[in-house]
N, C-alpha and C positions, 0 to 999 in steps of 0.2 A: 565484765571480767576484770579481775585483778589478781596479782600474785603477792604472796607474802613468803618470806624466807624464815624457816624455823631451824633451830639447831636440833639435830636428831642424833641419838646415841644408838648405834647398832654395834658394829665391831669397833668403830671409832666414832668420835663426835664430828659431825660435818653439817653444813647448812644445806637444806633441801628446799627447793622451790615448790610451793603449793599454789596452784592456780585455782581460783574458785569462780564459778559462773552462776550468776543470779539473774532471774527474769522477773518481769513485772507483767502480770496479766492485765487485760483491758479493764478489769474490775478494780485494779489498783493493788491487788494482793501480790505479795512477793513470793517467789518460788525458787528454792535452791535447785539448780540444774546439775551441779556436780562439783566435786573436789578432785583435783588431779595433781599427783606428785610427779615432779620432774627434777632432774639434777640441775637444770639450768632454765632460765627464763629467756625464751627466744621465739622467733616467729614460727618455728616448726612446732614448738610446744603448744602455742595458741591455735595453730592450724589443726593439730590433732584433737584439741578440745572441741573446736567447732565441728569437726567431722564426726566426733562421737555424739555430740548433742544432736546433730542432724540425723545420724543413723538411728537414734532413739526416738525420732519422730517429730522434732521441732522443725516446722516448716515456715518459711517466709516470715522470719522475725522482723519486727520493726525495731530498728536500732537507734538508740539515743545515746549521745555522748555528752556527759556533763563536764564542762571545762573546769580545771582546778581553779580555786579562788586563791588569790595571793594577798 
């Protein structure tokens, strides 16, 4: 999961956080699990994303974290 901020024009122009979740199947194929718009990027927003993915049937994911390269 990661988040990107986009400038959106509705009634005014403001930045909105879009969290995207992507999975990789055991076969190596990528799968987009969802895009979620939030006014802020925080732990509550990520928790809500994980809860939604779980409610839609993703069970026991294997989590991998790729450390940033500097």
